[in-house]
C-alpha positions in Angstrom: 83.7 72.5 114.9 81.8 69.5 115.6 79.8 67.2 112.7 76.4 68.3 112.3 73.9 65.7 111.9 73.4 64.9 108.2 70.9 66.8 106.9 69.6 66.9 103.0 71.8 69.9 101.6 70.3 72.8 99.8 67.7 75.4 99.5 64.6 76.5 99.1 63.2 78.5 96.2 59.8 79.4 95.1 58.4 75.6 97.4 61.1 73.7 95.4 63.5 72.0 97.1 67.3 72.6 94.9 69.8 70.1 96.8 73.3 72.0 97.1 76.1 70.8 95.0 79.4 69.4 97.2 81.2 72.6 97.1 85.1 72.2 96.8 86.9 73.5 100.9 87.6 77.0 100.9 86.8 80.2 102.8 83.7 81.5 100.9 82.7 85.8 101.8 79.2 84.9 101.1 77.5 88.3 100.6 74.0 88.8 102.1 71.1 90.9 101.7 70.8 94.8 103.6 67.0 94.5 103.9 64.9 93.1 101.6 65.8 89.0 101.7 65.0 88.7 97.6 68.7 90.3 97.1 70.0 87.3 97.9 71.9 85.3 94.7 71.1 81.4 93.2 75.1 81.6 93.8 75.2 82.8 97.0 72.2 80.2 98.7 73.6 77.4 97.1 77.1 78.6 99.2 75.3 78.5 102.2 73.4 75.9 101.9 76.6 73.4 101.0 78.9 74.6 103.3 80.3 72.6 106.3 80.2 75.1 108.1 78.5 78.2 108.2 80.0 81.1 110.6 78.1 84.3 110.8 77.7 87.9 113.0 75.1 87.0 115.2 73.1 83.5 114.9 70.1 84.9 115.2 70.2 87.5 112.2 71.3 84.9 109.9 68.7 82.2 110.9 66.3 84.2 109.4 67.9 84.1 105.9 68.4 80.6 106.2 64.8 80.3 107.5 63.5 82.3 104.6 65.3 79.5 101.9 64.7 76.2 103.9 68.2 75.6 104.4 69.0 73.4 107.4 72.8 74.6 108.4 74.0 75.4 112.0 75.5 78.7 112.3 78.7 79.4 114.2 79.4 82.6 115.8 82.2 84.9 114.3 82.6 88.5 115.3 84.8 90.7 117.1 84.3 89.6 120.4 85.3 85.9 119.9 87.3 86.4 116.8 90.6 85.4 118.6 88.9 82.2 119.4 86.9 81.0 116.6 89.2 82.0 114.1 91.3 79.2 114.7 88.7 76.7 114.7 87.5 77.7 111.4 91.2 77.8 110.0 91.4 74.5 111.5 88.2 73.2 109.7 89.8 74.3 106.6 93.1 72.4 107.5 91.1 69.2 107.6 89.5 70.1 104.0 86.2 71.3 104.9 84.3 74.0 103.1 83.9 77.3 105.3 81.3 79.8 104.8 81.2 83.4 106.3 78.4 86.1 106.1 77.6 89.5 108.1 74.8 90.2 109.6 73.9 92.3 106.1 75.7 93.4 103.0 79.4 91.9 101.7 81.5 90.6 104.4 84.9 91.9 105.6 83.5 95.5 104.7 83.2 97.3 108.3 83.6 94.3 110.0 86.0 91.5 111.9 86.3 89.1 108.9 89.2 90.8 107.0 91.1 89.1 109.9 89.3 85.4 109.4 90.6 86.4 105.0 94.3 86.8 106.3 94.5 83.4 108.4 93.1 81.7 105.4 95.6 83.3 103.2 98.5 82.8 105.2 97.7 79.2 105.9 97.3 78.7 102.5 93.8 78.1 101.9 91.4 79.2 98.7 89.6 82.3 99.4 86.5 82.8 97.4 84.3 86.2 97.4 80.7 85.3 96.5 79.5 88.6 95.5 75.9 90.4 95.9 74.2 93.1 97.9 76.4 95.7 99.5 75.6 99.1 100.9 78.2 101.6 99.6 77.7 100.8 96.0 73.8 101.0 96.6 73.9 104.3 97.8 76.4 104.9 94.8 74.2 104.0 92.3 71.2 106.0 93.6 72.8 109.2 94.5 73.0 110.8 91.5 77.2 111.6 91.8 79.9 110.9 90.0 80.5 106.7 90.1 83.3 106.4 87.8 85.8 107.0 90.6 85.1 106.7 94.2 86.0 106.2 98.0 84.8 104.6 100.7 86.3 105.8 103.7 84.2 103.5 106.5 82.8 105.0 109.6 83.7 109.2 110.7 84.9 109.4 114.2 82.5 110.1 116.7 84.2 113.0 117.7 83.6 116.4 116.6 87.6 117.3 116.4 88.4 113.6 114.7 85.7 114.0 112.0 86.7 117.7 110.8 90.4 115.9 110.7 89.6 113.0 109.0 86.8 115.5 106.3 90.0 117.8 105.9 92.2 114.6 104.7 89.7 113.6 102.4 89.3 117.2 101.2 91.1 117.2 98.3 90.7 113.1 97.0 89.1 113.4 93.4 86.3 111.1 93.9 83.0 110.5 95.3 83.1 110.0 99.1 81.3 107.4 100.6 80.6 106.9 104.6 78.4 104.8 106.8 76.8 107.1 109.3 74.5 106.3 112.7 70.5 107.8 112.3 72.0 109.8 115.6 75.1 111.0 114.1 74.2 112.6 110.4 73.4 116.3 111.8 76.6 116.4 113.3 78.5 114.8 110.8 77.0 116.8 107.8 77.5 120.1 110.5 81.2 119.1 110.3 81.5 118.8 106.5 79.9 122.1 106.0 82.8 123.5 107.9 85.6 121.5 106.8 84.2 121.2 102.8 81.8 124.5 102.7 78.2 124.0 102.2 78.1 124.4 98.5 79.3 121.0 97.7 76.7 118.1 96.2 75.6 115.5 98.6 73.3 112.3 99.0 72.1 111.0 102.4 70.9 107.8 101.4 68.6 106.1 104.5 66.7 102.2 104.9 68.5 101.1 101.2 66.4 98.3 99.7 64.3 98.3 102.9 60.5 99.4 102.9 61.2 103.4 103.9 63.8 103.4 101.3 64.8 107.3 100.9 67.5 109.2 99.4 67.9 113.0 100.0 69.9 115.0 97.7 71.7 118.9 97.6 74.1 120.5 98.5 75.9 120.1 102.0 74.2 123.4 103.5 71.2 122.2 102.5 71.1 118.4 104.1 72.7 119.8 107.1 70.1 122.5 107.7 67.6 119.5 106.8 69.1 117.6 109.2 69.4 119.8 111.7 67.3 120.7 114.5 67.0 117.5 116.5 65.7 115.9 113.8 65.1 112.4 114.6 66.8 109.9 111.6 65.9 106.3 112.2 68.0 103.3 110.2 71.2 102.8 108.9 72.9 105.4 106.8 75.0 106.1 103.6 76.6 109.6 103.2 78.3 110.5 99.8 80.0 113.9 99.0 81.0 115.0 95.7 84.5 114.8 94.5 85.6 118.7 94.7 86.0 121.0 91.6 89.1 120.5 90.0 89.5 124.2 90.6 89.6 123.7 94.2 92.2 121.0 93.7 96.0 121.9 94.4 97.4 122.0 90.9 95.0 122.7 88.8 97.1 125.3 86.9 100.0 122.6 86.0 96.7 120.3 85.2 95.8 122.7 82.3 99.2 122.4 81.2 99.2 118.7 81.1 96.5 119.3 78.9 97.1 121.2 76.3 100.5 119.4 76.1 98.9 116.3 75.5 95.7 117.7 73.0 98.6 119.0 70.9 99.4 116.2 69.8 96.1 113.3 70.3 92.7 113.7 70.3 90.8 115.5 73.0 89.0 112.0 74.4 92.8 110.2 74.2 94.5 113.4 76.1 91.6 113.3 78.5 92.5 109.6 79.4 96.2 109.6 79.5 95.8 112.7 81.4 93.8 110.5 83.7 96.6 107.8 84.3 98.6 110.7 84.9 97.0 112.4 87.8 95.0 109.9 89.0 91.7 112.5 88.1 88.8 111.9 86.9 88.9 111.1 83.4 85.3 112.2 83.0 86.2 115.7 84.2 89.5 116.2 82.9 87.4 115.7 79.5 85.2 118.3 80.4 87.6 120.6 81.6 90.0 120.2 78.5 86.3 121.0 76.3 86.5 124.0 78.2 89.8 125.4 77.6 89.9 124.8 74.1 86.6 126.9 74.2 88.2 129.4 75.9 90.9 129.2 73.4 88.9 129.7 70.2 89.8 126.1 69.7 87.9 123.0 68.0 86.8 120.1 69.9 
């Protein structure tokens, strides 16, 4: 990476130029907005404005953000097609004692992009890796979905082909967590149909579209209802996050064993503590186990 002409380091906020403080040599993984450019943190602005080297997926996309906040810093491309060449150059910059900031086109770097390779290389070379948290499509979708959020699994993209998609859904069908997927707007109907075939139509789900943007939409319902809505070649635009509710506890293998465990624990400790201990031992949701135990006590004629 060649040295750039010296320019004022910093960012512009409300038409006021804020000088950036020097930042220590490290690889900074900077989350950027997923749609609304106001969803940027002050720490991210300072890092983007103060970093010696700025790497990004697409320089044109990142330039929009830089121009919005008056950041004078030249972005270098780092993506899956040039990672083998660009990665060592970025590590060399770290070796020289320079600071390197990495951003993706939107959201948090390393989530469904090749940035994890650079992170691994930096760690192996003995450099600090510093996350600068911010916008995240999976989390934005989760908190707006109305589905359980105490335990969740982000599973990336579902396979494109039908068989692979069904196999993947079958693998995850009994996971006691809300499942979160990225999906193409052109495949959301097919993915929902696959989910109905594998998981049944009664499971609650949510399709979150265009998060943080002008036409943001949350469509909630059962898988059957959503599959019907997005069927018939419905035209869907924008980026999509698909969320599936956890399976009912009765559908999880070993439910009888879970009931036995809950009863044994409840015999020696309060309900809430028994549920928490059962969650630790089984990996199931504490909230679901608590409700399960209340139901068991009710059926047994005990007081909670």
